[in-house]
C-alpha positions in Angstrom: -27.7 -26.9 -21.0 -24.0 -26.7 -21.8 -22.3 -23.5 -23.1 -21.0 -23.3 -26.6 -17.4 -21.9 -26.5 -15.6 -21.5 -29.8 -12.2 -23.1 -29.7 -10.6 -19.8 -30.8 -12.3 -17.9 -27.9 -10.2 -17.1 -24.8 -12.3 -17.9 -21.8 -10.4 -17.6 -18.5 -13.5 -17.5 -16.3 -15.4 -20.5 -15.1 -18.4 -18.4 -13.9 -20.6 -18.9 -17.0 -24.2 -19.7 -16.8 -26.0 -22.4 -18.8 -26.5 -22.0 -22.5 -23.9 -19.2 -23.1 -22.4 -18.8 -26.6 -18.9 -17.3 -27.0 -17.8 -16.8 -30.6 -14.3 -16.9 -32.1 -11.7 -14.4 -30.8 -13.9 -13.2 -27.9 -12.1 -12.7 -24.6 -13.6 -13.4 -21.1 -11.1 -12.6 -18.4 -10.8 -14.4 -15.1 -13.2 -12.9 -12.6 -15.9 -12.1 -15.1 -19.4 -13.5 -14.6 -21.9 -14.4 -17.3 -25.5 -15.3 -16.7 -27.6 -17.8 -18.6 -28.0 -17.6 -22.3 -25.4 -14.8 -22.8 -24.2 -14.4 -26.4 -20.7 -12.9 -27.0 -20.0 -12.2 -30.7 -16.5 -12.2 -32.2 -13.8 -9.9 -30.8 -15.8 -8.9 -27.7 -13.6 -8.3 -24.6 -15.1 -8.8 -21.1 -12.7 -7.7 -18.4 -12.5 -9.1 -14.8 -15.1 -7.7 -12.5 -17.8 -7.5 -15.2 -21.1 -9.2 -14.3 -23.5 -9.9 -17.2 -27.1 -10.8 -16.6 -29.2 -13.5 -18.3 -29.9 -13.3 -22.0 -27.6 -10.4 -22.8 -26.3 -10.2 -26.4 -23.0 -8.3 -27.0 -22.1 -7.7 -30.7 -18.7 -7.8 -32.3 -15.9 -5.6 -31.0 -17.6 -4.3 -27.8 -15.4 -3.7 -24.8 -16.9 -4.2 -21.3 -15.1 -3.2 -18.2 -12.5 -0.9 -19.7 -10.4 0.7 -16.9 -10.2 4.5 -17.2 -6.7 5.8 -18.0 -5.9 9.5 -17.7 -2.4 9.1 -19.1 -1.4 12.3 -17.2 -3.4 14.5 -19.6 -6.5 15.0 -17.5 -7.1 17.5 -14.7 -9.6 15.0 -13.1 -8.1 11.8 -11.7 -9.7 9.0 -13.7 -10.3 6.0 -11.5 -12.9 3.4 -10.9 -13.1 0.6 -8.4 -16.6 -0.9 -8.6 -17.8 -3.7 -10.9 -19.4 -3.3 -14.3 -22.9 -4.7 -14.1 -25.0 -5.4 -17.3 -28.6 -6.2 -16.5 -30.6 -9.1 -17.9 -31.9 -8.7 -21.4 -29.6 -5.9 -22.5 -28.2 -5.6 -26.1 -24.8 -4.0 -26.5 -23.9 -2.9 -30.1 -20.8 -3.3 -32.1 -17.7 -1.5 -30.8 -19.5 0.0 -27.8 -17.3 0.7 -24.8 -18.6 0.4 -21.3 -16.1 1.3 -18.6 -15.4 -0.2 -15.2 -17.9 0.9 -12.4 -20.9 1.2 -14.7 -24.3 -0.3 -13.9 -27.0 -0.9 -16.6 -30.5 -1.9 -15.6 -32.5 -4.6 -17.3 -33.5 -4.4 -21.0 -31.2 -1.5 -22.1 -30.1 -0.9 -25.6 -26.6 0.4 -26.1 -26.0 1.4 -29.7 -23.1 0.9 -32.0 -19.9 2.7 -30.9 -21.5 4.3 -27.9 -19.3 5.1 -24.8 -20.4 5.0 -21.2 -17.7 6.2 -18.8 -17.0 5.2 -15.2 -19.6 6.0 -12.6 -22.4 5.7 -15.0 -25.7 4.6 -13.5 -28.3 3.6 -16.1 -31.9 2.6 -15.3 -34.1 0.0 -16.9 -35.3 0.1 -20.5 -32.9 2.9 -21.5 -31.7 3.6 -25.0 -28.2 4.9 -25.5 -28.0 5.5 -29.2 -25.3 5.1 -31.8 -22.1 7.1 -31.1 -23.5 8.6 -27.9 -21.0 9.5 -25.2 -22.0 9.5 -21.6 -19.1 11.1 -19.7 -18.2 10.1 -16.2 -20.8 9.9 -13.4 -23.9 10.3 -15.6 -27.1 8.9 -14.2 -30.1 8.1 -16.5 -33.4 7.2 -15.0 -35.7 4.4 -16.2 -37.0 4.8 -19.8 -34.6 7.6 -20.9 -33.8 7.7 -24.6 -30.7 9.4 -25.9 -30.5 9.5 -29.6 -27.5 9.2 -31.9 -24.4 11.4 -31.7 -25.4 13.2 -28.5 -22.8 14.0 -25.8 -23.6 14.3 -22.1 -21.0 15.9 -19.8 -19.9 14.5 -16.5 -21.6 14.8 -13.1 -25.2 15.0 -14.2 -28.6 13.3 -13.8 -31.4 12.8 -16.3 -34.9 12.0 -14.9 -36.9 9.0 -15.9 -38.8 9.0 -19.2 -36.8 11.9 -20.7 -36.2 12.0 -24.5 -33.0 13.5 -25.8 -32.8 13.9 -29.6 -29.7 13.5 -31.8 -26.7 15.8 -31.8 -27.6 17.3 -28.4 -24.6 18.6 -26.4 -24.4 19.1 -22.6 -21.4 20.6 -21.0 -20.2 20.8 -17.4 -17.5 23.4 -17.2 -18.1 27.1 -18.0 -14.3 27.7 -17.7 -13.6 25.1 -20.3 -10.8 23.6 -18.3 -9.2 26.9 -17.5 -9.6 26.6 -13.7 -8.7 23.0 -13.2 -11.0 20.3 -11.9 -13.3 21.1 -8.9 -16.3 18.7 -8.6 -18.4 21.2 -6.7 -18.2 23.6 -9.6 -18.0 21.2 -12.6 -21.5 19.9 -13.0 -23.6 19.1 -16.0 -27.2 20.2 -16.4 -29.6 18.5 -14.1 -32.7 17.3 -16.1 -36.1 16.4 -14.6 -38.4 13.6 -15.5 -40.4 13.6 -18.8 -38.3 16.3 -20.5 -38.2 16.6 -24.3 -35.0 18.0 -25.9 -34.9 18.7 -29.6 -32.2 17.9 -32.1 -29.0 20.0 -31.9 -29.9 21.7 -28.6 -27.0 22.8 -26.4 -27.3 22.8 -22.6 -24.7 24.7 -20.6 -23.3 23.7 -17.1 -25.0 24.1 -13.7 -28.5 24.6 -14.9 -31.8 22.8 -14.1 -34.3 21.7 -16.7 -37.6 21.2 -14.9 -39.9 18.2 -15.2 -41.9 17.9 -18.4 -40.1 20.9 -20.0 -39.5 21.1 -23.7 -36.3 22.4 -25.2 -36.7 23.3 -28.9 -34.3 22.1 -31.6 -31.2 24.2 -31.9 -31.8 26.1 -28.6 -28.9 27.1 -26.5 -30.0 26.9 -22.8 -28.0 29.1 -20.5 -30.4 29.3 -17.5 -32.8 27.2 -15.5 -36.0 26.1 -17.2 -39.1 25.9 -15.0 -41.3 22.7 -14.8 -43.5 22.4 -17.9 -42.0 25.3 -19.8 -41.1 25.4 -23.5 -37.9 27.3 -24.4 -36.4 28.1 -27.8 -33.8 30.3 -29.4 -30.3 31.5 -28.7 -30.1 32.1 -25.9 -33.2 30.0 -25.1 -36.2 32.0 -23.8 -39.7 30.8 -22.8 -42.2 30.6 -25.7 -44.4 33.7 -25.7 -48.1 33.1 -25.2 -50.4 34.4 -28.0 
């Protein structure tokens, strides 16, 4: 089955699977690879080194394989050398930006205007909601759901099946940039499997949220949370037993 390439698309790569559709003004750079049945809507950019699995749909204006550029303003050197891999059956929303050296598992949903930075490792059947930011080197296990407008700091892992509500913030540097970049110190919260985090919660750096824990809406978590515990308040404390 031949691919359908609009005459106003720029397709430099010859590594396209059968049945692909590339709409007007999309760009596919030399060295990109598209699986069978991929659909690229108008104004999508696919950089060299991007590998897209079968039956992926990418909506208008998305940018896949963006190279990180620090422009001299960052304390951390922004670099990425690995490919960007989009698993089969994924859906990438309008204006989403997925950087170089990111791996998405099968059947993921990346929402409108979401951003996934270099080093991201995303499991299968993951939801990254609209306007969500995953900073560098964030790992999400299978089945994780991150709802709209949440922000996850760099160097952190979220266990499988965890649910993160909207407007949640997670930071990775207690010095807020005042002590430069040291990867051994700058770490986001490490979150176990099956955790539930309520809307607007804030998680501070270098803490552990145990498996199946619950963080209430609006809580500010400054210390480790044991497995299965429920915490709430500012600062967050375990729920008292009645």
